All heavy atoms as TSV, in Angstrom:
chain	resi	resn	atom	element	x	y	z
A	1	MET	N	N	8.634	-4.755	30.737
A	1	MET	CA	C	7.900	-5.216	29.579
A	1	MET	C	C	7.620	-4.045	28.651
A	1	MET	O	O	7.256	-2.956	29.088
A	1	MET	CB	C	6.588	-5.858	30.035
A	1	MET	CG	C	5.782	-6.410	28.904
A	1	MET	SD	S	4.494	-7.488	29.543
A	1	MET	CE	C	3.126	-6.825	28.677
A	2	ILE	N	N	7.779	-4.281	27.353
A	2	ILE	CA	C	7.535	-3.244	26.361
A	2	ILE	C	C	6.107	-3.383	25.846
A	2	ILE	O	O	5.674	-4.456	25.445
A	2	ILE	CB	C	8.517	-3.363	25.182
A	2	ILE	CG1	C	9.940	-3.157	25.682
A	2	ILE	CG2	C	8.166	-2.370	24.095
A	2	ILE	CD1	C	10.985	-3.380	24.620
A	3	THR	N	N	5.392	-2.278	25.857
A	3	THR	CA	C	4.030	-2.258	25.353
A	3	THR	C	C	4.014	-1.482	24.050
A	3	THR	O	O	4.542	-0.373	23.977
A	3	THR	CB	C	3.080	-1.588	26.362
A	3	THR	OG1	O	3.168	-2.291	27.597
A	3	THR	CG2	C	1.664	-1.603	25.872
A	4	ILE	N	N	3.425	-2.055	23.036
A	4	ILE	CA	C	3.337	-1.396	21.738
A	4	ILE	C	C	1.923	-0.861	21.562
A	4	ILE	O	O	0.944	-1.578	21.734
A	4	ILE	CB	C	3.690	-2.373	20.601
A	4	ILE	CG1	C	5.144	-2.824	20.752
A	4	ILE	CG2	C	3.463	-1.724	19.244
A	4	ILE	CD1	C	5.571	-3.873	19.755
A	5	ASN	N	N	1.858	0.410	21.220
A	5	ASN	CA	C	0.581	1.066	20.972
A	5	ASN	C	C	0.096	0.640	19.586
A	5	ASN	O	O	0.668	1.030	18.563
A	5	ASN	CB	C	0.759	2.580	21.047
A	5	ASN	CG	C	-0.535	3.327	20.872
A	5	ASN	OD1	O	-1.379	2.968	20.066
A	5	ASN	ND2	N	-0.678	4.415	21.626
A	6	LEU	N	N	-0.940	-0.174	19.537
A	6	LEU	CA	C	-1.435	-0.724	18.277
A	6	LEU	C	C	-1.929	0.376	17.332
A	6	LEU	O	O	-1.714	0.303	16.123
A	6	LEU	CB	C	-2.541	-1.749	18.540
A	6	LEU	CG	C	-3.007	-2.556	17.333
A	6	LEU	CD1	C	-1.858	-3.339	16.712
A	6	LEU	CD2	C	-4.131	-3.498	17.718
A	7	THR	N	N	-2.532	1.404	17.867
A	7	THR	CA	C	-3.022	2.503	17.031
A	7	THR	C	C	-1.870	3.197	16.321
A	7	THR	O	O	-1.941	3.481	15.119
A	7	THR	CB	C	-3.817	3.511	17.880
A	7	THR	OG1	O	-4.906	2.810	18.503
A	7	THR	CG2	C	-4.360	4.644	17.037
A	8	LYS	N	N	-0.785	3.456	17.045
A	8	LYS	CA	C	0.385	4.096	16.432
A	8	LYS	C	C	1.063	3.154	15.453
A	8	LYS	O	O	1.542	3.574	14.402
A	8	LYS	CB	C	1.362	4.557	17.505
A	8	LYS	CG	C	0.873	5.755	18.275
A	8	LYS	CD	C	1.889	6.224	19.277
A	8	LYS	CE	C	1.354	7.417	20.068
A	8	LYS	NZ	N	2.333	7.879	21.059
A	9	ALA	N	N	1.113	1.876	15.770
A	9	ALA	CA	C	1.710	0.893	14.876
A	9	ALA	C	C	0.919	0.813	13.569
A	9	ALA	O	O	1.498	0.684	12.490
A	9	ALA	CB	C	1.781	-0.474	15.555
A	10	LYS	N	N	-0.397	0.909	13.665
A	10	LYS	CA	C	-1.228	0.915	12.453
A	10	LYS	C	C	-0.947	2.163	11.623
A	10	LYS	O	O	-0.875	2.100	10.395
A	10	LYS	CB	C	-2.713	0.850	12.810
A	10	LYS	CG	C	-3.168	-0.521	13.254
A	10	LYS	CD	C	-4.655	-0.528	13.560
A	10	LYS	CE	C	-5.126	-1.898	13.996
A	10	LYS	NZ	N	-6.588	-1.953	14.201
A	11	ALA	N	N	-0.773	3.299	12.272
A	11	ALA	CA	C	-0.484	4.544	11.558
A	11	ALA	C	C	0.848	4.438	10.812
A	11	ALA	O	O	0.965	4.861	9.658
A	11	ALA	CB	C	-0.466	5.723	12.519
A	12	ILE	N	N	1.838	3.848	11.449
A	12	ILE	CA	C	3.143	3.655	10.811
A	12	ILE	C	C	3.004	2.717	9.610
A	12	ILE	O	O	3.586	2.945	8.550
A	12	ILE	CB	C	4.165	3.125	11.833
A	12	ILE	CG1	C	4.471	4.222	12.858
A	12	ILE	CG2	C	5.432	2.644	11.148
A	12	ILE	CD1	C	5.223	3.741	14.073
A	13	THR	N	N	2.229	1.663	9.771
A	13	THR	CA	C	2.008	0.727	8.678
A	13	THR	C	C	1.276	1.398	7.521
A	13	THR	O	O	1.619	1.182	6.355
A	13	THR	CB	C	1.231	-0.514	9.174
A	13	THR	OG1	O	1.929	-1.082	10.284
A	13	THR	CG2	C	1.093	-1.561	8.088
A	14	HIS	N	N	0.295	2.234	7.834
A	14	HIS	CA	C	-0.412	2.973	6.774
A	14	HIS	C	C	0.550	3.897	6.034
A	14	HIS	O	O	0.471	4.024	4.808
A	14	HIS	CB	C	-1.576	3.778	7.336
A	14	HIS	CG	C	-2.823	2.991	7.550
A	14	HIS	ND1	N	-3.433	2.248	6.558
A	14	HIS	CD2	C	-3.596	2.827	8.652
A	14	HIS	CE1	C	-4.519	1.674	7.035
A	14	HIS	NE2	N	-4.641	2.000	8.304
A	15	ASP	N	N	1.469	4.541	6.754
A	15	ASP	CA	C	2.450	5.413	6.102
A	15	ASP	C	C	3.322	4.612	5.139
A	15	ASP	O	O	3.597	5.065	4.023
A	15	ASP	CB	C	3.322	6.120	7.142
A	15	ASP	CG	C	2.572	7.196	7.912
A	15	ASP	OD1	O	1.482	7.624	7.461
A	15	ASP	OD2	O	3.077	7.615	8.982
A	16	ALA	N	N	3.751	3.436	5.559
A	16	ALA	CA	C	4.567	2.576	4.697
A	16	ALA	C	C	3.761	2.133	3.479
A	16	ALA	O	O	4.272	2.082	2.348
A	16	ALA	CB	C	5.065	1.370	5.479
A	17	ARG	N	N	2.486	1.817	3.687
A	17	ARG	CA	C	1.606	1.409	2.586
A	17	ARG	C	C	1.445	2.542	1.582
A	17	ARG	O	O	1.545	2.343	0.376
A	17	ARG	CB	C	0.235	1.008	3.154
A	17	ARG	CG	C	-0.786	0.608	2.105
A	17	ARG	CD	C	-2.175	0.432	2.712
A	17	ARG	NE	N	-2.653	1.577	3.454
A	17	ARG	CZ	C	-3.182	2.666	2.893
A	17	ARG	NH1	N	-3.303	2.768	1.594
A	17	ARG	NH2	N	-3.601	3.664	3.652
A	18	ARG	N	N	1.252	3.743	2.093
A	18	ARG	CA	C	1.087	4.904	1.204
A	18	ARG	C	C	2.357	5.152	0.381
A	18	ARG	O	O	2.292	5.477	-0.805
A	18	ARG	CB	C	0.729	6.144	2.007
A	18	ARG	CG	C	-0.676	6.128	2.538
A	18	ARG	CD	C	-1.007	7.429	3.271
A	18	ARG	NE	N	-2.204	7.257	4.054
A	18	ARG	CZ	C	-2.244	7.096	5.371
A	18	ARG	NH1	N	-1.122	7.123	6.086
A	18	ARG	NH2	N	-3.385	6.925	6.003
A	19	ALA	N	N	3.515	5.029	1.013
A	19	ALA	CA	C	4.783	5.248	0.312
A	19	ALA	C	C	4.978	4.200	-0.789
A	19	ALA	O	O	5.404	4.531	-1.906
A	19	ALA	CB	C	5.941	5.206	1.302
A	20	ALA	N	N	4.672	2.950	-0.489
A	20	ALA	CA	C	4.808	1.889	-1.485
A	20	ALA	C	C	3.841	2.114	-2.642
A	20	ALA	O	O	4.193	1.926	-3.813
A	20	ALA	CB	C	4.570	0.525	-0.831
A	21	ARG	N	N	2.639	2.530	-2.324
A	21	ARG	CA	C	1.628	2.796	-3.354
A	21	ARG	C	C	2.090	3.934	-4.257
A	21	ARG	O	O	1.996	3.846	-5.484
A	21	ARG	CB	C	0.296	3.146	-2.689
A	21	ARG	CG	C	-0.826	3.427	-3.652
A	21	ARG	CD	C	-2.111	3.722	-2.846
A	21	ARG	NE	N	-3.249	3.898	-3.699
A	21	ARG	CZ	C	-3.821	5.065	-3.958
A	21	ARG	NH1	N	-3.375	6.170	-3.402
A	21	ARG	NH2	N	-4.868	5.128	-4.748
A	22	ALA	N	N	2.622	4.990	-3.674
A	22	ALA	CA	C	3.102	6.130	-4.458
A	22	ALA	C	C	4.243	5.711	-5.379
A	22	ALA	O	O	4.304	6.151	-6.537
A	22	ALA	CB	C	3.546	7.257	-3.531
A	23	ALA	N	N	5.129	4.851	-4.893
A	23	ALA	CA	C	6.247	4.376	-5.713
A	23	ALA	C	C	5.743	3.566	-6.905
A	23	ALA	O	O	6.297	3.662	-8.005
A	23	ALA	CB	C	7.204	3.550	-4.862
A	24	GLU	N	N	4.698	2.785	-6.703
A	24	GLU	CA	C	4.141	2.000	-7.809
A	24	GLU	C	C	3.396	2.883	-8.798
A	24	GLU	O	O	3.362	2.596	-9.995
A	24	GLU	CB	C	3.205	0.905	-7.286
A	24	GLU	CG	C	3.941	-0.275	-6.716
A	24	GLU	CD	C	3.028	-1.463	-6.474
A	24	GLU	OE1	O	2.273	-1.849	-7.402
A	24	GLU	OE2	O	3.065	-1.996	-5.353
A	25	PHE	N	N	2.791	3.944	-8.312
A	25	PHE	CA	C	2.053	4.856	-9.189
A	25	PHE	C	C	2.971	5.738	-10.038
A	25	PHE	O	O	2.598	6.128	-11.147
A	25	PHE	CB	C	1.144	5.782	-8.376
A	25	PHE	CG	C	-0.255	5.285	-8.207
A	25	PHE	CD1	C	-0.845	5.292	-6.958
A	25	PHE	CD2	C	-0.996	4.831	-9.271
A	25	PHE	CE1	C	-2.146	4.842	-6.780
A	25	PHE	CE2	C	-2.298	4.381	-9.117
A	25	PHE	CZ	C	-2.871	4.390	-7.866
A	26	ALA	N	N	4.148	6.071	-9.550
A	26	ALA	CA	C	5.020	7.049	-10.200
A	26	ALA	C	C	5.231	6.795	-11.695
A	26	ALA	O	O	5.001	7.703	-12.508
A	26	ALA	CB	C	6.346	7.148	-9.464
A	27	PRO	N	N	5.657	5.610	-12.116
A	27	PRO	CA	C	5.859	5.429	-13.559
A	27	PRO	C	C	4.544	5.459	-14.357
A	27	PRO	O	O	4.531	5.846	-15.526
A	27	PRO	CB	C	6.537	4.063	-13.673
A	27	PRO	CG	C	6.283	3.363	-12.390
A	27	PRO	CD	C	6.056	4.437	-11.360
A	28	LEU	N	N	3.470	5.071	-13.715
A	28	LEU	CA	C	2.172	5.069	-14.417
A	28	LEU	C	C	1.602	6.468	-14.560
A	28	LEU	O	O	0.830	6.731	-15.486
A	28	LEU	CB	C	1.187	4.163	-13.680
A	28	LEU	CG	C	1.596	2.693	-13.625
A	28	LEU	CD1	C	0.652	1.912	-12.727
A	28	LEU	CD2	C	1.644	2.092	-15.013
A	29	ASP	N	N	1.969	7.371	-13.652
A	29	ASP	CA	C	1.503	8.753	-13.750
A	29	ASP	C	C	1.990	9.377	-15.050
A	29	ASP	O	O	1.268	10.130	-15.693
A	29	ASP	CB	C	1.975	9.573	-12.550
A	29	ASP	CG	C	1.275	9.183	-11.264
A	29	ASP	OD1	O	0.204	8.540	-11.337
A	29	ASP	OD2	O	1.801	9.506	-10.186
A	30	ILE	N	N	3.208	9.050	-15.443
A	30	ILE	CA	C	3.769	9.582	-16.690
A	30	ILE	C	C	3.083	8.922	-17.887
A	30	ILE	O	O	2.669	9.588	-18.828
A	30	ILE	CB	C	5.288	9.361	-16.739
A	30	ILE	CG1	C	5.962	10.194	-15.635
A	30	ILE	CG2	C	5.856	9.723	-18.108
A	30	ILE	CD1	C	7.398	9.846	-15.375
A	31	LYS	N	N	2.935	7.596	-17.833
A	31	LYS	CA	C	2.320	6.872	-18.949
A	31	LYS	C	C	0.865	7.295	-19.160
A	31	LYS	O	O	0.360	7.240	-20.280
A	31	LYS	CB	C	2.399	5.370	-18.715
A	31	LYS	CG	C	3.789	4.830	-18.881
A	31	LYS	CD	C	3.817	3.328	-18.721
A	31	LYS	CE	C	5.231	2.820	-18.936
A	31	LYS	NZ	N	5.291	1.362	-18.905
A	32	ALA	N	N	0.198	7.694	-18.097
A	32	ALA	CA	C	-1.210	8.103	-18.213
A	32	ALA	C	C	-1.370	9.363	-19.051
A	32	ALA	O	O	-2.455	9.643	-19.556
A	32	ALA	CB	C	-1.811	8.300	-16.830
A	33	THR	N	N	-0.293	10.111	-19.235
A	33	THR	CA	C	-0.358	11.343	-20.030
A	33	THR	C	C	-0.044	11.100	-21.504
A	33	THR	O	O	-0.175	12.007	-22.316
A	33	THR	CB	C	0.612	12.407	-19.475
A	33	THR	OG1	O	1.955	11.925	-19.599
A	33	THR	CG2	C	0.304	12.729	-18.032
A	34	ILE	N	N	0.375	9.879	-21.845
A	34	ILE	CA	C	0.693	9.530	-23.234
A	34	ILE	C	C	-0.549	8.851	-23.830
A	34	ILE	O	O	-0.946	7.779	-23.356
A	34	ILE	CB	C	1.912	8.583	-23.290
A	34	ILE	CG1	C	3.120	9.255	-22.637
A	34	ILE	CG2	C	2.207	8.188	-24.739
A	34	ILE	CD1	C	4.289	8.328	-22.407
A	35	PRO	N	N	-1.159	9.466	-24.812
A	35	PRO	CA	C	-2.427	8.938	-25.326
A	35	PRO	C	C	-2.408	7.448	-25.679
A	35	PRO	O	O	-3.349	6.729	-25.371
A	35	PRO	CB	C	-2.700	9.801	-26.562
A	35	PRO	CG	C	-2.025	11.096	-26.245
A	35	PRO	CD	C	-0.777	10.708	-25.485
A	36	SER	N	N	-1.348	6.975	-26.311
A	36	SER	CA	C	-1.310	5.567	-26.726
A	36	SER	C	C	-1.128	4.605	-25.553
A	36	SER	O	O	-1.373	3.408	-25.685
A	36	SER	CB	C	-0.190	5.343	-27.748
A	36	SER	OG	O	1.076	5.616	-27.155
A	37	GLU	N	N	-0.717	5.113	-24.402
A	37	GLU	CA	C	-0.482	4.266	-23.237
A	37	GLU	C	C	-1.447	4.540	-22.086
A	37	GLU	O	O	-1.408	3.862	-21.068
A	37	GLU	CB	C	0.961	4.445	-22.745
A	37	GLU	CG	C	1.994	4.007	-23.762
A	37	GLU	CD	C	3.414	4.128	-23.239
A	37	GLU	OE1	O	3.619	4.082	-22.015
A	37	GLU	OE2	O	4.314	4.272	-24.076
A	38	ALA	N	N	-2.305	5.500	-22.259
A	38	ALA	CA	C	-3.180	5.945	-21.170
A	38	ALA	C	C	-4.134	4.851	-20.689
A	38	ALA	O	O	-4.306	4.666	-19.478
A	38	ALA	CB	C	-3.954	7.183	-21.583
A	39	ALA	N	N	-4.741	4.125	-21.598
A	39	ALA	CA	C	-5.708	3.099	-21.194
A	39	ALA	C	C	-5.034	1.984	-20.397
A	39	ALA	O	O	-5.543	1.552	-19.353
A	39	ALA	CB	C	-6.421	2.523	-22.417
A	40	ALA	N	N	-3.890	1.523	-20.867
A	40	ALA	CA	C	-3.157	0.466	-20.158
A	40	ALA	C	C	-2.666	0.973	-18.804
A	40	ALA	O	O	-2.705	0.248	-17.802
A	40	ALA	CB	C	-1.980	-0.023	-20.997
A	41	ALA	N	N	-2.220	2.211	-18.767
A	41	ALA	CA	C	-1.736	2.784	-17.509
A	41	ALA	C	C	-2.879	2.888	-16.507
A	41	ALA	O	O	-2.705	2.584	-15.323
A	41	ALA	CB	C	-1.117	4.160	-17.758
A	42	GLU	N	N	-4.041	3.285	-16.967
A	42	GLU	CA	C	-5.183	3.410	-16.046
A	42	GLU	C	C	-5.625	2.046	-15.541
A	42	GLU	O	O	-5.998	1.909	-14.375
A	42	GLU	CB	C	-6.342	4.148	-16.706
A	42	GLU	CG	C	-7.456	4.475	-15.751
A	42	GLU	CD	C	-7.019	5.188	-14.474
A	42	GLU	OE1	O	-6.165	6.093	-14.531
A	42	GLU	OE2	O	-7.539	4.839	-13.376
A	43	ALA	N	N	-5.560	1.032	-16.380
A	43	ALA	CA	C	-5.896	-0.325	-15.931
A	43	ALA	C	C	-4.909	-0.791	-14.864
A	43	ALA	O	O	-5.307	-1.390	-13.856
A	43	ALA	CB	C	-5.891	-1.286	-17.111
A	44	ALA	N	N	-3.642	-0.505	-15.063
A	44	ALA	CA	C	-2.625	-0.873	-14.070
A	44	ALA	C	C	-2.829	-0.085	-12.778
A	44	ALA	O	O	-2.667	-0.624	-11.679
A	44	ALA	CB	C	-1.225	-0.628	-14.635
A	45	ARG	N	N	-3.189	1.172	-12.911
A	45	ARG	CA	C	-3.444	2.003	-11.724
A	45	ARG	C	C	-4.642	1.473	-10.940
A	45	ARG	O	O	-4.638	1.467	-9.712
A	45	ARG	CB	C	-3.666	3.464	-12.125
A	45	ARG	CG	C	-2.390	4.140	-12.598
A	45	ARG	CD	C	-2.648	5.409	-13.406
A	45	ARG	NE	N	-3.511	6.351	-12.773
A	45	ARG	CZ	C	-3.103	7.489	-12.191
A	45	ARG	NH1	N	-1.839	7.808	-12.205
A	45	ARG	NH2	N	-3.966	8.293	-11.628
A	46	ALA	N	N	-5.664	1.001	-11.637
A	46	ALA	CA	C	-6.838	0.439	-10.965
A	46	ALA	C	C	-6.461	-0.811	-10.176
A	46	ALA	O	O	-6.934	-1.007	-9.043
A	46	ALA	CB	C	-7.923	0.118	-11.978
A	47	ALA	N	N	-5.599	-1.633	-10.747
A	47	ALA	CA	C	-5.140	-2.838	-10.039
A	47	ALA	C	C	-4.352	-2.466	-8.785
A	47	ALA	O	O	-4.504	-3.098	-7.732
A	47	ALA	CB	C	-4.292	-3.698	-10.967
A	48	ILE	N	N	-3.532	-1.436	-8.895
A	48	ILE	CA	C	-2.753	-0.974	-7.734
A	48	ILE	C	C	-3.699	-0.432	-6.667
A	48	ILE	O	O	-3.518	-0.715	-5.472
A	48	ILE	CB	C	-1.720	0.083	-8.163
A	48	ILE	CG1	C	-0.637	-0.581	-9.020
A	48	ILE	CG2	C	-1.101	0.770	-6.946
A	48	ILE	CD1	C	0.295	0.411	-9.701
A	49	ARG	N	N	-4.690	0.333	-7.068
A	49	ARG	CA	C	-5.660	0.865	-6.096
A	49	ARG	C	C	-6.343	-0.263	-5.327
A	49	ARG	O	O	-6.501	-0.195	-4.114
A	49	ARG	CB	C	-6.718	1.708	-6.803
A	49	ARG	CG	C	-6.278	3.087	-7.142
A	49	ARG	CD	C	-7.472	3.920	-7.661
A	49	ARG	NE	N	-6.978	4.921	-8.554
A	49	ARG	CZ	C	-6.952	4.842	-9.877
A	49	ARG	NH1	N	-7.443	3.794	-10.489
A	49	ARG	NH2	N	-6.460	5.818	-10.591
A	50	THR	N	N	-6.747	-1.301	-6.046
A	50	THR	CA	C	-7.406	-2.439	-5.406
A	50	THR	C	C	-6.466	-3.137	-4.438
A	50	THR	O	O	-6.838	-3.452	-3.305
A	50	THR	CB	C	-7.904	-3.437	-6.472
A	50	THR	OG1	O	-8.843	-2.764	-7.304
A	50	THR	CG2	C	-8.554	-4.643	-5.831
A	51	LYS	N	N	-5.239	-3.362	-4.868
A	51	LYS	CA	C	-4.236	-4.030	-4.023
A	51	LYS	C	C	-4.057	-3.280	-2.704
A	51	LYS	O	O	-4.080	-3.883	-1.622
A	51	LYS	CB	C	-2.909	-4.097	-4.784
A	51	LYS	CG	C	-1.730	-4.564	-3.983
A	51	LYS	CD	C	-0.472	-4.491	-4.840
A	51	LYS	CE	C	0.785	-4.654	-4.047
A	51	LYS	NZ	N	1.993	-4.502	-4.888
A	52	TYR	N	N	-3.880	-1.982	-2.798
A	52	TYR	CA	C	-3.620	-1.209	-1.591
A	52	TYR	C	C	-4.889	-0.937	-0.780
A	52	TYR	O	O	-4.814	-0.728	0.429
A	52	TYR	CB	C	-2.840	0.061	-1.922
A	52	TYR	CG	C	-1.398	-0.279	-2.226
A	52	TYR	CD1	C	-0.946	-0.405	-3.527
A	52	TYR	CD2	C	-0.500	-0.557	-1.208
A	52	TYR	CE1	C	0.360	-0.751	-3.808
A	52	TYR	CE2	C	0.811	-0.907	-1.468
A	52	TYR	CZ	C	1.232	-1.011	-2.766
A	52	TYR	OH	O	2.530	-1.373	-3.025
A	53	ALA	N	N	-6.046	-0.948	-1.401
A	53	ALA	CA	C	-7.297	-0.832	-0.644
A	53	ALA	C	C	-7.489	-2.083	0.209
A	53	ALA	O	O	-7.885	-2.001	1.384
A	53	ALA	CB	C	-8.480	-0.636	-1.580
A	54	ASP	N	N	-7.190	-3.240	-0.378
A	54	ASP	CA	C	-7.272	-4.492	0.381
A	54	ASP	C	C	-6.283	-4.477	1.545
A	54	ASP	O	O	-6.591	-4.923	2.650
A	54	ASP	CB	C	-6.999	-5.690	-0.526
A	54	ASP	CG	C	-8.091	-5.904	-1.567
A	54	ASP	OD1	O	-9.187	-5.310	-1.418
A	54	ASP	OD2	O	-7.842	-6.661	-2.528
A	55	MET	N	N	-5.090	-3.948	1.291
A	55	MET	CA	C	-4.079	-3.867	2.341
A	55	MET	C	C	-4.527	-2.898	3.438
A	55	MET	O	O	-4.313	-3.165	4.627
A	55	MET	CB	C	-2.744	-3.423	1.747
A	55	MET	CG	C	-1.572	-3.588	2.666
A	55	MET	SD	S	-0.011	-3.144	1.861
A	55	MET	CE	C	0.094	-4.408	0.611
A	56	GLN	N	N	-5.150	-1.802	3.065
A	56	GLN	CA	C	-5.650	-0.838	4.049
A	56	GLN	C	C	-6.681	-1.507	4.953
A	56	GLN	O	O	-6.661	-1.328	6.171
A	56	GLN	CB	C	-6.266	0.372	3.357
A	56	GLN	CG	C	-6.825	1.383	4.343
A	56	GLN	CD	C	-7.321	2.636	3.649
A	56	GLN	OE1	O	-7.063	2.868	2.474
A	56	GLN	NE2	N	-8.035	3.461	4.386
A	57	THR	N	N	-7.554	-2.302	4.365
A	57	THR	CA	C	-8.552	-3.027	5.143
A	57	THR	C	C	-7.882	-3.987	6.112
A	57	THR	O	O	-8.285	-4.099	7.271
A	57	THR	CB	C	-9.508	-3.789	4.204
A	57	THR	OG1	O	-10.138	-2.832	3.342
A	57	THR	CG2	C	-10.563	-4.548	4.971
A	58	ALA	N	N	-6.833	-4.662	5.643
A	58	ALA	CA	C	-6.106	-5.605	6.503
A	58	ALA	C	C	-5.424	-4.883	7.663
A	58	ALA	O	O	-5.426	-5.381	8.795
A	58	ALA	CB	C	-5.083	-6.389	5.684
A	59	VAL	N	N	-4.862	-3.717	7.397
A	59	VAL	CA	C	-4.221	-2.941	8.466
A	59	VAL	C	C	-5.266	-2.516	9.489
A	59	VAL	O	O	-5.066	-2.667	10.701
A	59	VAL	CB	C	-3.475	-1.711	7.898
A	59	VAL	CG1	C	-3.007	-0.790	9.025
A	59	VAL	CG2	C	-2.308	-2.143	7.042
A	60	ASP	N	N	-6.371	-2.004	9.026
A	60	ASP	CA	C	-7.426	-1.552	9.934
A	60	ASP	C	C	-7.975	-2.697	10.781
A	60	ASP	O	O	-8.354	-2.501	11.931
A	60	ASP	CB	C	-8.565	-0.891	9.161
A	60	ASP	CG	C	-8.162	0.448	8.554
A	60	ASP	OD1	O	-7.191	1.068	9.053
A	60	ASP	OD2	O	-8.808	0.867	7.584
A	61	ALA	N	N	-8.008	-3.895	10.210
A	61	ALA	CA	C	-8.564	-5.050	10.916
A	61	ALA	C	C	-7.535	-5.787	11.780
A	61	ALA	O	O	-7.915	-6.675	12.554
A	61	ALA	CB	C	-9.158	-6.033	9.910
A	62	ALA	N	N	-6.279	-5.414	11.680
A	62	ALA	CA	C	-5.224	-6.114	12.418
A	62	ALA	C	C	-5.498	-6.059	13.923
A	62	ALA	O	O	-5.745	-5.000	14.484
A	62	ALA	CB	C	-3.859	-5.506	12.114
A	63	ALA	N	N	-5.438	-7.229	14.540
A	63	ALA	CA	C	-5.730	-7.322	15.971
A	63	ALA	C	C	-4.473	-7.270	16.823
A	63	ALA	O	O	-4.561	-7.082	18.034
A	63	ALA	CB	C	-6.484	-8.615	16.258
A	64	ASP	N	N	-3.321	-7.429	16.179
A	64	ASP	CA	C	-2.072	-7.418	16.943
A	64	ASP	C	C	-0.905	-6.979	16.058
A	64	ASP	O	O	-1.045	-6.825	14.846
A	64	ASP	CB	C	-1.796	-8.790	17.565
A	64	ASP	CG	C	-1.759	-9.912	16.540
A	64	ASP	OD1	O	-1.515	-9.636	15.347
A	64	ASP	OD2	O	-1.966	-11.064	16.932
A	65	VAL	N	N	0.231	-6.790	16.698
A	65	VAL	CA	C	1.418	-6.319	15.998
A	65	VAL	C	C	1.926	-7.364	15.015
A	65	VAL	O	O	2.443	-7.022	13.949
A	65	VAL	CB	C	2.518	-5.926	17.019
A	65	VAL	CG1	C	3.804	-5.568	16.322
A	65	VAL	CG2	C	2.043	-4.764	17.863
A	66	ALA	N	N	1.753	-8.632	15.299
A	66	ALA	CA	C	2.208	-9.687	14.397
A	66	ALA	C	C	1.537	-9.560	13.028
A	66	ALA	O	O	2.182	-9.744	11.994
A	66	ALA	CB	C	1.933	-11.056	15.006
A	67	ALA	N	N	0.266	-9.233	13.018
A	67	ALA	CA	C	-0.444	-9.053	11.750
A	67	ALA	C	C	0.126	-7.862	10.975
A	67	ALA	O	O	0.280	-7.916	9.750
A	67	ALA	CB	C	-1.931	-8.858	12.000
A	68	LEU	N	N	0.463	-6.801	11.678
A	68	LEU	CA	C	1.058	-5.631	11.028
A	68	LEU	C	C	2.445	-5.954	10.486
A	68	LEU	O	O	2.818	-5.503	9.401
A	68	LEU	CB	C	1.115	-4.455	11.996
A	68	LEU	CG	C	-0.240	-3.913	12.461
A	68	LEU	CD1	C	-0.042	-2.821	13.503
A	68	LEU	CD2	C	-1.054	-3.405	11.299
A	69	LYS	N	N	3.212	-6.741	11.219
A	69	LYS	CA	C	4.542	-7.130	10.745
A	69	LYS	C	C	4.444	-7.937	9.463
A	69	LYS	O	O	5.276	-7.797	8.569
A	69	LYS	CB	C	5.278	-7.938	11.821
A	69	LYS	CG	C	5.806	-7.084	12.943
A	69	LYS	CD	C	6.588	-7.911	13.940
A	69	LYS	CE	C	7.077	-7.055	15.086
A	69	LYS	NZ	N	7.835	-7.833	16.075
A	70	THR	N	N	3.437	-8.767	9.365
A	70	THR	CA	C	3.233	-9.552	8.144
A	70	THR	C	C	2.980	-8.623	6.955
A	70	THR	O	O	3.523	-8.832	5.865
A	70	THR	CB	C	2.043	-10.515	8.325
A	70	THR	OG1	O	2.327	-11.384	9.415
A	70	THR	CG2	C	1.784	-11.325	7.072
A	71	ILE	N	N	2.200	-7.592	7.164
A	71	ILE	CA	C	1.902	-6.635	6.097
A	71	ILE	C	C	3.160	-5.864	5.709
A	71	ILE	O	O	3.454	-5.701	4.518
A	71	ILE	CB	C	0.770	-5.681	6.529
A	71	ILE	CG1	C	-0.531	-6.477	6.701
A	71	ILE	CG2	C	0.591	-4.538	5.529
A	71	ILE	CD1	C	-1.630	-5.723	7.416
A	72	ILE	N	N	3.919	-5.411	6.686
A	72	ILE	CA	C	5.154	-4.679	6.409
A	72	ILE	C	C	6.140	-5.564	5.654
A	72	ILE	O	O	6.790	-5.125	4.716
A	72	ILE	CB	C	5.782	-4.146	7.726
A	72	ILE	CG1	C	4.930	-3.028	8.315
A	72	ILE	CG2	C	7.218	-3.683	7.512
A	72	ILE	CD1	C	4.966	-1.733	7.545
A	73	THR	N	N	6.240	-6.822	6.061
A	73	THR	CA	C	7.137	-7.755	5.374
A	73	THR	C	C	6.733	-7.910	3.917
A	73	THR	O	O	7.592	-7.937	3.022
A	73	THR	CB	C	7.140	-9.123	6.088
A	73	THR	OG1	O	7.568	-8.917	7.443
A	73	THR	CG2	C	8.065	-10.102	5.420
A	74	ALA	N	N	5.441	-7.993	3.657
A	74	ALA	CA	C	4.961	-8.097	2.278
A	74	ALA	C	C	5.289	-6.833	1.474
A	74	ALA	O	O	5.645	-6.923	0.309
A	74	ALA	CB	C	3.463	-8.364	2.266
A	75	LEU	N	N	5.194	-5.681	2.111
A	75	LEU	CA	C	5.538	-4.432	1.433
A	75	LEU	C	C	7.025	-4.392	1.079
A	75	LEU	O	O	7.398	-3.964	-0.005
A	75	LEU	CB	C	5.203	-3.232	2.325
A	75	LEU	CG	C	3.762	-2.798	2.381
A	75	LEU	CD1	C	3.574	-1.734	3.453
A	75	LEU	CD2	C	3.309	-2.278	1.032
A	76	GLU	N	N	7.837	-4.835	2.003
A	76	GLU	CA	C	9.288	-4.812	1.777
A	76	GLU	C	C	9.705	-5.804	0.696
A	76	GLU	O	O	10.674	-5.568	-0.015
A	76	GLU	CB	C	10.024	-5.093	3.077
A	76	GLU	CG	C	9.879	-3.969	4.085
A	76	GLU	CD	C	10.429	-4.299	5.446
A	76	GLU	OE1	O	10.743	-5.487	5.714
A	76	GLU	OE2	O	10.551	-3.373	6.263
A	77	ALA	N	N	8.971	-6.900	0.574
A	77	ALA	CA	C	9.302	-7.923	-0.416
A	77	ALA	C	C	8.881	-7.507	-1.826
A	77	ALA	O	O	9.425	-8.004	-2.804
A	77	ALA	CB	C	8.624	-9.244	-0.047
A	78	ALA	N	N	7.931	-6.603	-1.912
A	78	ALA	CA	C	7.412	-6.193	-3.237
A	78	ALA	C	C	8.329	-5.249	-3.964
A	78	ALA	O	O	9.241	-4.718	-3.551
A	78	ALA	CB	C	6.045	-5.546	-3.063
């Protein structure tokens, strides 16, 4: 029988979440430096922060690997 370490699985999921978040931030980091686009870019960045903060909470609260797989699947679909 294969046993999955939930703590390590959560760490892997957090790494995937961080990578996805960084990819979404990348184009906005440039726009944030353009005065005419800075406000819109910051609003978009705030939405991304909220999205991934909610996901972080879900990862931390995951009781099993199935819940983590659901989160990873959502990351891959985005």
